[in-house]
N, CA and C atoms of all chains as a GROMACS GRO file, in nm:
protein
  642
    1UNK      N    1  11.175  13.575   7.689
    1UNK     CA    2  11.122  13.669   7.788
    1UNK      C    3  11.186  13.644   7.924
    2UNK      N    4  11.215  13.517   7.950
    2UNK     CA    5  11.264  13.475   8.081
    2UNK      C    6  11.385  13.557   8.128
    3UNK      N    7  11.481  13.573   8.041
    3UNK     CA    8  11.607  13.636   8.082
    3UNK      C    9  11.592  13.784   8.116
    4UNK      N   10  11.495  13.849   8.055
    4UNK     CA   11  11.487  13.993   8.071
    4UNK      C   12  11.399  14.037   8.188
    5UNK      N   13  11.317  13.945   8.240
    5UNK     CA   14  11.223  13.985   8.346
    5UNK      C   15  11.291  13.984   8.481
    6UNK      N   16  11.310  14.100   8.538
    6UNK     CA   17  11.373  14.110   8.669
    6UNK      C   18  11.272  14.135   8.780
    7UNK      N   19  11.166  14.206   8.746
    7UNK     CA   20  11.066  14.241   8.846
    7UNK      C   21  10.932  14.180   8.807
    8UNK      N   22  10.866  14.118   8.902
    8UNK     CA   23  10.732  14.065   8.877
    8UNK      C   24  10.635  14.134   8.972
    9UNK      N   25  10.530  14.192   8.914
    9UNK     CA   26  10.426  14.256   8.994
    9UNK      C   27  10.301  14.169   8.986
   10UNK      N   28  10.252  14.128   9.101
   10UNK     CA   29  10.128  14.048   9.106
   10UNK      C   30  10.015  14.135   9.156
   11UNK      N   31   9.908  14.139   9.079
   11UNK     CA   32   9.789  14.215   9.117
   11UNK      C   33   9.675  14.114   9.136
   12UNK      N   34   9.635  14.096   9.262
   12UNK     CA   35   9.526  14.004   9.294
   12UNK      C   36   9.404  14.088   9.327
   13UNK      N   37   9.290  14.055   9.270
   13UNK     CA   38   9.172  14.140   9.292
   13UNK      C   39   9.044  14.059   9.284
   14UNK      N   40   8.940  14.117   9.342
   14UNK     CA   41   8.807  14.060   9.324
   14UNK      C   42   8.717  14.169   9.268
   15UNK      N   43   8.659  14.142   9.152
   15UNK     CA   44   8.574  14.241   9.086
   15UNK      C   45   8.442  14.259   9.160
   16UNK      N   46   8.392  14.381   9.158
   16UNK     CA   47   8.255  14.406   9.202
   16UNK      C   48   8.160  14.344   9.098
   17UNK      N   49   8.030  14.345   9.127
   17UNK     CA   50   7.936  14.286   9.032
   17UNK      C   51   7.880  14.392   8.935
   18UNK      N   52   7.925  14.516   8.949
   18UNK     CA   53   7.876  14.621   8.858
   18UNK      C   54   7.988  14.669   8.765
   19UNK      N   55   7.950  14.762   8.677
   19UNK     CA   56   8.046  14.834   8.593
   19UNK      C   57   8.123  14.744   8.497
   20UNK      N   58   8.060  14.637   8.451
   20UNK     CA   59   8.131  14.543   8.365
   20UNK      C   60   8.183  14.608   8.236
   21UNK      N   61   8.098  14.686   8.171
   21UNK     CA   62   8.140  14.745   8.044
   21UNK      C   63   8.256  14.841   8.064
   22UNK      N   64   8.242  14.930   8.163
   22UNK     CA   65   8.348  15.027   8.191
   22UNK      C   66   8.476  14.954   8.231
   23UNK      N   67   8.462  14.850   8.312
   23UNK     CA   68   8.579  14.774   8.356
   23UNK      C   69   8.654  14.716   8.237
   24UNK      N   70   8.582  14.651   8.148
   24UNK     CA   71   8.648  14.584   8.035
   24UNK      C   72   8.718  14.686   7.945
   25UNK      N   73   8.655  14.800   7.929
   25UNK     CA   74   8.715  14.906   7.848
   25UNK      C   75   8.845  14.955   7.912
   26UNK      N   76   8.841  14.982   8.042
   26UNK     CA   77   8.960  15.032   8.112
   26UNK      C   78   9.068  14.924   8.117
   27UNK      N   79   9.028  14.800   8.145
   27UNK     CA   80   9.125  14.690   8.156
   27UNK      C   81   9.199  14.670   8.023
   28UNK      N   82   9.125  14.675   7.915
   28UNK     CA   83   9.185  14.657   7.783
   28UNK      C   84   9.283  14.771   7.753
   29UNK      N   85   9.240  14.892   7.785
   29UNK     CA   86   9.326  15.009   7.763
   29UNK      C   87   9.452  14.998   7.848
   30UNK      N   88   9.438  14.956   7.974
   30UNK     CA   89   9.554  14.948   8.064
   30UNK      C   90   9.653  14.842   8.016
   31UNK      N   91   9.602  14.730   7.967
   31UNK     CA   92   9.694  14.628   7.917
   31UNK      C   93   9.773  14.681   7.797
   32UNK      N   94   9.702  14.750   7.708
   32UNK     CA   95   9.763  14.812   7.590
   32UNK      C   96   9.872  14.911   7.634
   33UNK      N   97   9.837  14.993   7.732
   33UNK     CA   98   9.928  15.096   7.781
   33UNK      C   99  10.050  15.034   7.852
   34UNK      N  100  10.026  14.930   7.933
   34UNK     CA  101  10.135  14.863   8.004
   34UNK      C  102  10.234  14.805   7.904
   35UNK      N  103  10.180  14.741   7.801
   35UNK     CA  104  10.266  14.678   7.700
   35UNK      C  105  10.353  14.781   7.625
   36UNK      N  106  10.309  14.905   7.627
   36UNK     CA  107  10.383  15.011   7.557
   36UNK      C  108  10.488  15.078   7.646
   37UNK      N  109  10.489  15.044   7.776
   37UNK     CA  110  10.584  15.107   7.869
   37UNK      C  111  10.727  15.063   7.842
   38UNK      N  112  10.823  15.156   7.851
   38UNK     CA  113  10.963  15.115   7.845
   38UNK      C  114  10.992  15.019   7.962
   39UNK      N  115  11.063  14.912   7.934
   39UNK     CA  116  11.096  14.816   8.039
   39UNK      C  117  10.990  14.709   8.060
   40UNK      N  118  10.879  14.718   7.986
   40UNK     CA  119  10.777  14.614   7.995
   40UNK      C  120  10.827  14.487   7.929
   41UNK      N  121  10.802  14.371   7.991
   41UNK     CA  122  10.845  14.244   7.934
   41UNK      C  123  10.726  14.155   7.896
   42UNK      N  124  10.632  14.141   7.988
   42UNK     CA  125  10.523  14.049   7.960
   42UNK      C  126  10.409  14.071   8.059
   43UNK      N  127  10.293  14.024   8.021
   43UNK     CA  128  10.175  14.035   8.108
   43UNK      C  129  10.088  13.912   8.087
   44UNK      N  130  10.042  13.855   8.197
   44UNK     CA  131   9.948  13.744   8.187
   44UNK      C  132   9.839  13.767   8.291
   45UNK      N  133   9.714  13.748   8.250
   45UNK     CA  134   9.602  13.787   8.334
   45UNK      C  135   9.493  13.682   8.326
   46UNK      N  136   9.442  13.641   8.441
   46UNK     CA  137   9.338  13.539   8.447
   46UNK      C  138   9.231  13.584   8.546
   47UNK      N  139   9.104  13.569   8.508
   47UNK     CA  140   8.997  13.594   8.605
   47UNK      C  141   8.895  13.481   8.595
   48UNK      N  142   8.852  13.434   8.710
   48UNK     CA  143   8.746  13.334   8.714
   48UNK      C  144   8.613  13.409   8.712
   49UNK      N  145   8.531  13.389   8.608
   49UNK     CA  146   8.407  13.466   8.597
   49UNK      C  147   8.306  13.434   8.708
   50UNK      N  148   8.321  13.320   8.772
   50UNK     CA  149   8.227  13.283   8.879
   50UNK      C  150   8.264  13.353   9.011
   51UNK      N  151   8.386  13.333   9.055
   51UNK     CA  152   8.428  13.394   9.183
   51UNK      C  153   8.464  13.542   9.165
   52UNK      N  154   8.487  13.582   9.039
   52UNK     CA  155   8.528  13.720   9.003
   52UNK      C  156   8.667  13.753   9.059
   53UNK      N  157   8.737  13.653   9.109
   53UNK     CA  158   8.874  13.677   9.153
   53UNK      C  159   8.968  13.669   9.034
   54UNK      N  160   9.065  13.758   9.032
   54UNK     CA  161   9.159  13.762   8.920
   54UNK      C  162   9.302  13.780   8.969
   55UNK      N  163   9.395  13.733   8.887
   55UNK     CA  164   9.537  13.757   8.912
   55UNK      C  165   9.598  13.807   8.781
   56UNK      N  166   9.670  13.917   8.790
   56UNK     CA  167   9.749  13.965   8.677
   56UNK      C  168   9.895  13.967   8.719
   57UNK      N  169   9.980  13.911   8.635
   57UNK     CA  170  10.125  13.919   8.656
   57UNK      C  171  10.182  14.006   8.547
   58UNK      N  172  10.257  14.109   8.588
   58UNK     CA  173  10.324  14.195   8.492
   58UNK      C  174  10.474  14.188   8.520
   59UNK      N  175  10.552  14.167   8.416
   59UNK     CA  176  10.697  14.152   8.430
   59UNK      C  177  10.765  14.273   8.367
   60UNK      N  178  10.862  14.326   8.438
   60UNK     CA  179  10.938  14.442   8.390
   60UNK      C  180  11.087  14.415   8.404
   61UNK      N  181  11.166  14.492   8.329
   61UNK     CA  182  11.311  14.471   8.335
   61UNK      C  183  11.374  14.530   8.460
   62UNK      N  184  11.311  14.634   8.519
   62UNK     CA  185  11.373  14.702   8.633
   62UNK      C  186  11.270  14.782   8.713
   63UNK      N  187  11.310  14.824   8.831
   63UNK     CA  188  11.222  14.895   8.926
   63UNK      C  189  11.175  15.030   8.873
   64UNK      N  190  11.262  15.100   8.800
   64UNK     CA  191  11.221  15.230   8.746
   64UNK      C  192  11.103  15.214   8.651
   65UNK      N  193  11.105  15.107   8.575
   65UNK     CA  194  10.995  15.080   8.482
   65UNK      C  195  10.865  15.056   8.560
   66UNK      N  196  10.874  14.985   8.670
   66UNK     CA  197  10.756  14.957   8.753
   66UNK      C  198  10.700  15.088   8.810
   67UNK      N  199  10.790  15.172   8.859
   67UNK     CA  200  10.746  15.301   8.917
   67UNK      C  201  10.685  15.392   8.811
   68UNK      N  202  10.748  15.395   8.694
   68UNK     CA  203  10.696  15.478   8.586
   68UNK      C  204  10.555  15.432   8.546
   69UNK      N  205  10.537  15.302   8.542
   69UNK     CA  206  10.405  15.247   8.508
   69UNK      C  207  10.303  15.279   8.618
   70UNK      N  208  10.342  15.260   8.742
   70UNK     CA  209  10.254  15.292   8.856
   70UNK      C  210  10.208  15.438   8.851
   71UNK      N  211  10.300  15.526   8.813
   71UNK     CA  212  10.273  15.670   8.817
   71UNK      C  213  10.219  15.727   8.686
   72UNK      N  214  10.204  15.646   8.585
   72UNK     CA  215  10.150  15.694   8.458
   72UNK      C  216  10.012  15.757   8.483
   73UNK      N  217   9.991  15.882   8.437
   73UNK     CA  218   9.866  15.953   8.469
   73UNK      C  219   9.739  15.876   8.434
   74UNK      N  220   9.738  15.812   8.320
   74UNK     CA  221   9.617  15.737   8.281
   74UNK      C  222   9.599  15.612   8.369
   75UNK      N  223   9.712  15.553   8.410
   75UNK     CA  224   9.706  15.439   8.499
   75UNK      C  225   9.662  15.483   8.639
   76UNK      N  226   9.709  15.598   8.682
   76UNK     CA  227   9.665  15.656   8.811
   76UNK      C  228   9.514  15.674   8.814
   77UNK      N  229   9.460  15.727   8.705
   77UNK     CA  230   9.316  15.748   8.696
   77UNK      C  231   9.243  15.612   8.699
   78UNK      N  232   9.300  15.513   8.632
   78UNK     CA  233   9.240  15.379   8.632
   78UNK      C  234   9.244  15.317   8.772
   79UNK      N  235   9.353  15.341   8.844
   79UNK     CA  236   9.364  15.291   8.982
   79UNK      C  237   9.256  15.351   9.070
   80UNK      N  238   9.237  15.482   9.053
   80UNK     CA  239   9.135  15.554   9.131
   80UNK      C  240   8.996  15.494   9.102
   81UNK      N  241   8.970  15.475   8.974
   81UNK     CA  242   8.843  15.417   8.931
   81UNK      C  243   8.828  15.274   8.982
   82UNK      N  244   8.939  15.201   8.981
   82UNK     CA  245   8.937  15.062   9.029
   82UNK      C  246   8.897  15.053   9.174
   83UNK      N  247   8.954  15.139   9.257
   83UNK     CA  248   8.923  15.140   9.400
   83UNK      C  249   8.777  15.179   9.423
   84UNK      N  250   8.732  15.279   9.346
   84UNK     CA  251   8.594  15.328   9.362
   84UNK      C  252   8.491  15.227   9.313
   85UNK      N  253   8.512  15.173   9.193
   85UNK     CA  254   8.404  15.102   9.123
   85UNK      C  255   8.431  14.956   9.090
   86UNK      N  256   8.555  14.923   9.059
   86UNK     CA  257   8.580  14.793   8.994
   86UNK      C  258   8.612  14.680   9.090
   87UNK      N  259   8.677  14.711   9.202
   87UNK     CA  260   8.728  14.604   9.288
   87UNK      C  261   8.669  14.607   9.428
   88UNK      N  262   8.626  14.490   9.474
   88UNK     CA  263   8.587  14.475   9.614
   88UNK      C  264   8.711  14.492   9.701
   89UNK      N  265   8.818  14.427   9.658
   89UNK     CA  266   8.945  14.440   9.728
   89UNK      C  267   9.056  14.399   9.632
   90UNK      N  268   9.177  14.433   9.665
   90UNK     CA  269   9.290  14.402   9.577
   90UNK      C  270   9.417  14.400   9.660
   91UNK      N  271   9.520  14.341   9.603
   91UNK     CA  272   9.651  14.338   9.670
   91UNK      C  273   9.759  14.339   9.563
   92UNK      N  274   9.858  14.422   9.582
   92UNK     CA  275   9.970  14.433   9.489
   92UNK      C  276  10.096  14.384   9.558
   93UNK      N  277  10.167  14.293   9.493
   93UNK     CA  278  10.295  14.246   9.545
   93UNK      C  279  10.403  14.270   9.440
   94UNK      N  280  10.503  14.347   9.477
   94UNK     CA  281  10.616  14.372   9.388
   94UNK      C  282  10.730  14.283   9.434
   95UNK      N  283  10.793  14.214   9.339
   95UNK     CA  284  10.896  14.117   9.378
   95UNK      C  285  11.008  14.113   9.275
   96UNK      N  286  11.120  14.066   9.322
   96UNK     CA  287  11.238  14.056   9.238
   96UNK      C  288  11.258  13.910   9.198
   97UNK      N  289  11.265  13.885   9.067
   97UNK     CA  290  11.269  13.747   9.018
   97UNK      C  291  11.401  13.680   9.052
   98UNK      N  292  11.394  13.563   9.113
   98UNK     CA  293  11.511  13.485   9.150
   98UNK      C  294  11.543  13.381   9.042
   99UNK      N  295  11.441  13.309   9.000
   99UNK     CA  296  11.459  13.210   8.893
   99UNK      C  297  11.326  13.181   8.827
  100UNK      N  298  11.335  13.128   8.707
  100UNK     CA  299  11.216  13.102   8.627
  100UNK      C  300  11.241  12.978   8.544
  101UNK      N  301  11.144  12.888   8.537
  101UNK     CA  302  11.160  12.771   8.451
  101UNK      C  303  11.025  12.727   8.394
  102UNK      N  304  11.032  12.643   8.293
  102UNK     CA  305  10.913  12.612   8.215
  102UNK      C  306  10.891  12.723   8.116
  103UNK      N  307  10.789  12.711   8.037
  103UNK     CA  308  10.761  12.816   7.939
  103UNK      C  309  10.615  12.808   7.899
  104UNK      N  310  10.544  12.920   7.910
  104UNK     CA  311  10.407  12.920   7.858
  104UNK      C  312  10.407  12.982   7.720
  105UNK      N  313  10.314  12.936   7.638
  105UNK     CA  314  10.300  12.989   7.502
  105UNK      C  315  10.255  13.134   7.510
  106UNK      N  316  10.319  13.218   7.431
  106UNK     CA  317  10.283  13.361   7.426
  106UNK      C  318  10.199  13.385   7.302
  107UNK      N  319  10.120  13.491   7.309
  107UNK     CA  320  10.038  13.527   7.191
  107UNK      C  321  10.128  13.565   7.074
  108UNK      N  322   9.932  13.876  10.707
  108UNK     CA  323  10.009  13.787  10.619
  108UNK      C  324  10.120  13.864  10.548
  109UNK      N  325  10.093  13.990  10.520
  109UNK     CA  326  10.183  14.073  10.440
  109UNK      C  327  10.327  14.070  10.493
  110UNK      N  328  10.340  14.087  10.622
  110UNK     CA  329  10.474  14.102  10.680
  110UNK      C  330  10.558  13.975  10.672
  111UNK      N  331  10.491  13.859  10.670
  111UNK     CA  332  10.565  13.734  10.680
  111UNK      C  333  10.604  13.675  10.544
  112UNK      N  334  10.541  13.722  10.435
  112UNK     CA  335  10.569  13.662  10.304
  112UNK      C  336  10.694  13.721  10.243
  113UNK      N  337  10.797  13.641  10.232
  113UNK     CA  338  10.922  13.689  10.174
  113UNK      C  339  10.941  13.640  10.030
  114UNK      N  340  10.891  13.519  10.005
  114UNK     CA  341  10.908  13.460   9.873
  114UNK      C  342  10.771  13.438   9.809
  115UNK      N  343  10.759  13.478   9.684
  115UNK     CA  344  10.635  13.453   9.610
  115UNK      C  345  10.668  13.364   9.491
  116UNK      N  346  10.596  13.253   9.481
  116UNK     CA  347  10.612  13.162   9.368
  116UNK      C  348  10.488  13.174   9.280
  117UNK      N  349  10.508  13.207   9.153
  117UNK     CA  350  10.397  13.217   9.058
  117UNK      C  351  10.400  13.095   8.967
  118UNK      N  352  10.289  13.027   8.960
  118UNK     CA  353  10.276  12.910   8.871
  118UNK      C  354  10.168  12.945   8.768
  119UNK      N  355  10.212  12.964   8.644
  119UNK     CA  356  10.120  12.996   8.534
  119UNK      C  357  10.106  12.870   8.449
  120UNK      N  358   9.985  12.832   8.416
  120UNK     CA  359   9.967  12.707   8.342
  120UNK      C  360   9.845  12.712   8.253
  121UNK      N  361   9.844  12.624   8.155
  121UNK     CA  362   9.723  12.604   8.076
  121UNK      C  363   9.686  12.456   8.084
  122UNK      N  364   9.566  12.430   8.131
  122UNK     CA  365   9.519  12.292   8.148
  122UNK      C  366   9.493  12.227   8.014
  123UNK      N  367   9.521  12.097   8.008
  123UNK     CA  368   9.475  12.017   7.894
  123UNK      C  369   9.323  12.006   7.903
  124UNK      N  370   9.261  11.948   7.800
  124UNK     CA  371   9.116  11.933   7.804
  124UNK      C  372   9.073  11.799   7.863
  125UNK      N  373   9.170  11.717   7.903
  125UNK     CA  374   9.135  11.587   7.961
  125UNK      C  375   9.169  11.582   8.111
  126UNK      N  376   9.138  11.470   8.171
  126UNK     CA  377   9.179  11.438   8.309
  126UNK      C  378   9.124  11.535   8.412
  127UNK      N  379   9.004  11.586   8.388
  127UNK     CA  380   8.948  11.686   8.480
  127UNK      C  381   8.933  11.631   8.623
  128UNK      N  382   8.878  11.513   8.635
  128UNK     CA  383   8.853  11.458   8.769
  128UNK      C  384   8.984  11.435   8.844
  129UNK      N  385   9.080  11.371   8.776
  129UNK     CA  386   9.210  11.345   8.839
  129UNK      C  387   9.278  11.478   8.874
  130UNK      N  388   9.269  11.573   8.782
  130UNK     CA  389   9.331  11.703   8.807
  130UNK      C  390   9.276  11.768   8.934
  131UNK      N  391   9.145  11.771   8.944
  131UNK     CA  392   9.084  11.840   9.060
  131UNK      C  393   9.122  11.770   9.191
  132UNK      N  394   9.128  11.640   9.185
  132UNK     CA  395   9.166  11.564   9.304
  132UNK      C  396   9.310  11.596   9.345
  133UNK      N  397   9.400  11.595   9.247
  133UNK     CA  398   9.541  11.624   9.277
  133UNK      C  399   9.558  11.769   9.320
  134UNK      N  400   9.492  11.862   9.251
  134UNK     CA  401   9.505  12.004   9.283
  134UNK      C  402   9.459  12.032   9.426
  135UNK      N  403   9.348  11.972   9.462
  135UNK     CA  404   9.295  11.992   9.598
  135UNK      C  405   9.392  11.937   9.703
  136UNK      N  406   9.444  11.818   9.675
  136UNK     CA  407   9.540  11.756   9.766
  136UNK      C  408   9.667  11.841   9.779
  137UNK      N  409   9.715  11.895   9.666
  137UNK     CA  410   9.837  11.976   9.667
  137UNK      C  411   9.818  12.105   9.745
  138UNK      N  412   9.701  12.167   9.730
  138UNK     CA  413   9.676  12.289   9.806
  138UNK      C  414   9.676  12.259   9.956
  139UNK      N  415   9.611  12.151   9.992
  139UNK     CA  416   9.606  12.106  10.131
  139UNK      C  417   9.748  12.082  10.185
  140UNK      N  418   9.828  12.014  10.102
  140UNK     CA  419   9.965  11.978  10.140
  140UNK      C  420  10.053  12.104  10.151
  141UNK      N  421  10.038  12.195  10.055
  141UNK     CA  422  10.116  12.320  10.056
  141UNK      C  423  10.088  12.399  10.184
  142UNK      N  424   9.959  12.407  10.217
  142UNK     CA  425   9.920  12.484  10.336
  142UNK      C  426   9.975  12.425  10.465
  143UNK      N  427  10.010  12.298  10.460
  143UNK     CA  428  10.064  12.231  10.580
  143UNK      C  429  10.216  12.240  10.589
  144UNK      N  430  10.281  12.295  10.484
  144UNK     CA  431  10.427  12.304  10.484
  144UNK      C  432  10.477  12.407  10.585
  145UNK      N  433  10.588  12.375  10.655
  145UNK     CA  434  10.650  12.479  10.739
  145UNK      C  435  10.693  12.596  10.650
  146UNK      N  436  10.668  12.717  10.694
  146UNK     CA  437  10.705  12.834  10.616
  146UNK      C  438  10.602  12.878  10.515
  147UNK      N  439  10.492  12.802  10.505
  147UNK     CA  440  10.384  12.842  10.414
  147UNK      C  441  10.311  12.964  10.472
  148UNK      N  442  10.279  13.061  10.387
  148UNK     CA  443  10.208  13.181  10.433
  148UNK      C  444  10.069  13.190  10.372
  149UNK      N  445  10.061  13.176  10.240
  149UNK     CA  446   9.932  13.196  10.177
  149UNK      C  447   9.934  13.138  10.036
  150UNK      N  448   9.815  13.115   9.984
  150UNK     CA  449   9.802  13.064   9.848
  150UNK      C  450   9.676  13.123   9.786
  151UNK      N  451   9.687  13.170   9.664
  151UNK     CA  452   9.569  13.216   9.592
  151UNK      C  453   9.578  13.162   9.450
  152UNK      N  454   9.466  13.110   9.400
  152UNK     CA  455   9.468  13.039   9.274
  152UNK      C  456   9.344  13.074   9.194
  153UNK      N  457   9.364  13.104   9.066
  153UNK     CA  458   9.255  13.141   8.977
  153UNK      C  459   9.272  13.070   8.844
  154UNK      N  460   9.162  13.013   8.792
  154UNK     CA  461   9.168  12.959   8.657
  154UNK      C  462   9.044  13.003   8.581
  155UNK      N  463   9.065  13.045   8.457
  155UNK     CA  464   8.954  13.079   8.369
  155UNK      C  465   8.908  12.951   8.301
  156UNK      N  466   8.782  12.908   8.326
  156UNK     CA  467   8.737  12.779   8.271
  156UNK      C  468   8.728  12.778   8.118
  157UNK      N  469   8.722  12.894   8.058
  157UNK     CA  470   8.712  12.901   7.911
  157UNK      C  471   8.851  12.885   7.846
  158UNK      N  472   8.944  12.969   7.885
  158UNK     CA  473   9.079  12.961   7.826
  158UNK      C  474   9.162  12.849   7.890
  159UNK      N  475   9.117  12.803   8.008
  159UNK     CA  476   9.187  12.700   8.085
  159UNK      C  477   9.323  12.747   8.135
  160UNK      N  478   9.348  12.877   8.122
  160UNK     CA  479   9.473  12.932   8.178
  160UNK      C  480   9.452  12.962   8.326
  161UNK      N  481   9.554  12.932   8.404
  161UNK     CA  482   9.545  12.955   8.547
  161UNK      C  483   9.672  13.017   8.603
  162UNK      N  484   9.656  13.086   8.714
  162UNK     CA  485   9.771  13.139   8.787
  162UNK      C  486   9.752  13.103   8.934
  163UNK      N  487   9.855  13.045   8.992
  163UNK     CA  488   9.857  13.021   9.136
  163UNK      C  489   9.974  13.099   9.195
  164UNK      N  490   9.948  13.174   9.300
  164UNK     CA  491  10.053  13.241   9.376
  164UNK      C  492  10.065  13.173   9.511
  165UNK      N  493  10.185  13.130   9.544
  165UNK     CA  494  10.209  13.072   9.676
  165UNK      C  495  10.316  13.155   9.745
  166UNK      N  496  10.289  13.192   9.869
  166UNK     CA  497  10.378  13.278   9.946
  166UNK      C  498  10.441  13.195  10.058
  167UNK      N  499  10.570  13.211  10.074
  167UNK     CA  500  10.644  13.140  10.179
  167UNK      C  501  10.731  13.238  10.256
  168UNK      N  502  10.772  13.198  10.375
  168UNK     CA  503  10.854  13.288  10.457
  168UNK      C  504  11.000  13.291  10.413
  169UNK      N  505  11.047  13.183  10.348
  169UNK     CA  506  11.189  13.177  10.313
  169UNK      C  507  11.214  13.075  10.202
  170UNK      N  508  11.333  13.079  10.146
  170UNK     CA  509  11.372  12.994  10.032
  170UNK      C  510  11.376  12.847  10.069
  171UNK      N  511  11.418  12.815  10.191
  171UNK     CA  512  11.423  12.675  10.232
  171UNK      C  513  11.284  12.612  10.228
  172UNK      N  514  11.186  12.691  10.268
  172UNK     CA  515  11.048  12.642  10.265
  172UNK      C  516  11.004  12.614  10.121
  173UNK      N  517  11.044  12.700  10.029
  173UNK     CA  518  11.009  12.682   9.888
  173UNK      C  519  11.074  12.554   9.834
  174UNK      N  520  11.200  12.534   9.868
  174UNK     CA  521  11.271  12.414   9.820
  174UNK      C  522  11.212  12.286   9.880
  175UNK      N  523  11.179  12.293  10.009
  175UNK     CA  524  11.120  12.176  10.074
  175UNK      C  525  10.986  12.140  10.009
  176UNK      N  526  10.910  12.243   9.975
  176UNK     CA  527  10.781  12.220   9.909
  176UNK      C  528  10.802  12.164   9.769
  177UNK      N  529  10.895  12.220   9.696
  177UNK     CA  530  10.925  12.171   9.560
  177UNK      C  531  10.966  12.024   9.563
  178UNK      N  532  11.041  11.986   9.665
  178UNK     CA  533  11.096  11.850   9.672
  178UNK      C  534  11.010  11.751   9.749
  179UNK      N  535  10.898  11.794   9.801
  179UNK     CA  536  10.810  11.703   9.874
  179UNK      C  537  10.772  11.586   9.781
  180UNK      N  538  10.792  11.460   9.826
  180UNK     CA  539  10.769  11.344   9.738
  180UNK      C  540  10.631  11.343   9.671
  181UNK      N  541  10.528  11.376   9.747
  181UNK     CA  542  10.394  11.373   9.688
  181UNK      C  543  10.377  11.487   9.586
  182UNK      N  544  10.442  11.600   9.614
  182UNK     CA  545  10.438  11.712   9.520
  182UNK      C  546  10.519  11.678   9.394
  183UNK      N  547  10.631  11.611   9.412
  183UNK     CA  548  10.712  11.564   9.298
  183UNK      C  549  10.629  11.477   9.204
  184UNK      N  550  10.554  11.385   9.264
  184UNK     CA  551  10.470  11.295   9.186
  184UNK      C  552  10.361  11.375   9.113
  185UNK      N  553  10.306  11.475   9.181
  185UNK     CA  554  10.203  11.560   9.119
  185UNK      C  555  10.263  11.641   9.004
  186UNK      N  556  10.387  11.688   9.021
  186UNK     CA  557  10.454  11.763   8.914
  186UNK      C  558  10.471  11.674   8.790
  187UNK      N  559  10.513  11.549   8.815
  187UNK     CA  560  10.533  11.454   8.706
  187UNK      C  561  10.400  11.431   8.632
  188UNK      N  562  10.296  11.411   8.710
  188UNK     CA  563  10.163  11.390   8.653
  188UNK      C  564  10.116  11.515   8.578
  189UNK      N  565  10.149  11.632   8.634
  189UNK     CA  566  10.110  11.759   8.571
  189UNK      C  567  10.170  11.772   8.433
  190UNK      N  568  10.298  11.742   8.423
  190UNK     CA  569  10.369  11.753   8.295
  190UNK      C  570  10.312  11.653   8.194
  191UNK      N  571  10.284  11.532   8.242
  191UNK     CA  572  10.233  11.426   8.153
  191UNK      C  573  10.090  11.451   8.108
  192UNK      N  574  10.003  11.487   8.203
  192UNK     CA  575   9.859  11.482   8.176
  192UNK      C  576   9.783  11.614   8.191
  193UNK      N  577   9.825  11.697   8.286
  193UNK     CA  578   9.736  11.807   8.326
  193UNK      C  579   9.760  11.938   8.252
  194UNK      N  580   9.884  11.963   8.212
  194UNK     CA  581   9.916  12.095   8.156
  194UNK      C  582   9.969  12.089   8.014
  195UNK      N  583   9.914  12.176   7.932
  195UNK     CA  584   9.969  12.197   7.797
  195UNK      C  585  10.108  12.259   7.810
  196UNK      N  586  10.116  12.359   7.896
  196UNK     CA  587  10.244  12.423   7.926
  196UNK      C  588  10.232  12.494   8.060
  197UNK      N  589  10.344  12.531   8.114
  197UNK     CA  590  10.344  12.595   8.246
  197UNK      C  591  10.474  12.673   8.263
  198UNK      N  592  10.472  12.765   8.357
  198UNK     CA  593  10.592  12.844   8.387
  198UNK      C  594  10.594  12.875   8.537
  199UNK      N  595  10.708  12.855   8.598
  199UNK     CA  596  10.723  12.882   8.741
  199UNK      C  597  10.820  13.000   8.757
  200UNK      N  598  10.780  13.098   8.834
  200UNK     CA  599  10.869  13.210   8.865
  200UNK      C  600  10.882  13.222   9.016
  201UNK      N  601  11.003  13.212   9.064
  201UNK     CA  602  11.030  13.229   9.207
  201UNK      C  603  11.085  13.369   9.226
  202UNK      N  604  11.032  13.442   9.324
  202UNK     CA  605  11.072  13.580   9.340
  202UNK      C  606  11.075  13.619   9.488
  203UNK      N  607  11.151  13.724   9.513
  203UNK     CA  608  11.167  13.774   9.648
  203UNK      C  609  11.083  13.901   9.664
  204UNK      N  610  10.993  13.901   9.762
  204UNK     CA  611  10.897  14.012   9.776
  204UNK      C  612  10.968  14.140   9.821
  205UNK      N  613  10.944  14.248   9.748
  205UNK     CA  614  11.002  14.379   9.777
  205UNK      C  615  10.904  14.463   9.860
  206UNK      N  616  10.780  14.466   9.815
  206UNK     CA  617  10.676  14.539   9.890
  206UNK      C  618  10.539  14.486   9.851
  207UNK      N  619  10.444  14.515   9.939
  207UNK     CA  620  10.309  14.464   9.921
  207UNK      C  621  10.213  14.566   9.978
  208UNK      N  622  10.106  14.596   9.905
  208UNK     CA  623  10.006  14.687   9.960
  208UNK      C  624   9.867  14.649   9.911
  209UNK      N  625   9.766  14.706   9.977
  209UNK     CA  626   9.629  14.660   9.957
  209UNK      C  627   9.608  14.537  10.042
  210UNK      N  628   9.490  14.483  10.036
  210UNK     CA  629   9.464  14.361  10.113
  210UNK      C  630   9.345  14.290  10.052
  211UNK      N  631   9.362  14.162  10.020
  211UNK     CA  632   9.247  14.085   9.976
  211UNK      C  633   9.191  14.006  10.093
  212UNK      N  634   9.061  13.983  10.088
  212UNK     CA  635   8.994  13.906  10.194
  212UNK      C  636   9.044  13.762  10.189
  213UNK      N  637   9.075  13.707  10.304
  213UNK     CA  638   9.120  13.567  10.312
  213UNK      C  639   9.002  13.482  10.360
  214UNK      N  640   9.011  13.355  10.328
  214UNK     CA  641   8.905  13.264  10.374
  214UNK      C  642   8.905  13.256  10.527
   0.00000   0.00000   0.00000
């Protein structure tokens, strides 16, 4: 995976205390959808259930893939819902990978 | 913070099931030390206590700051200890920030 990931998108967020069922449904669908995008390389996501803070890293081969994913209609709807219901606050950082080392086990 | 962060370092890891006390002590010290580095901008860290997977994002103003932090003697010792005792596996990705939007609440 290391060699193909050129772009890393970091999504940092804090979940609201409501809408847990809807959130999990949308989050699962979005991960499924992201993994199906052309140019998708990998995704890793962690949330602390106590602080409700989460970080998702999504890796793509190129910027066009990132834009296509950002603009995917179902993802757009999920973003809208996220702002309204799911997240107290969030921050997206798009970055270009310079180097990568170590290796985490993949599913 | 957004404007000053040029480099984002992502540290993805899975904790071993041992050495919890030592780990927390070292992790706390490392965060303290990172925040004191010249060129340090921000740090956000999340670990899921069930899966033991964690992601830490550290933001720096420039590459020299990242290298200085990587090579800090106390951090070097913590890295060695991390590989030996604290992590099942880990992955470091160094990247150059392209854009950032949204905003998470800072301490």
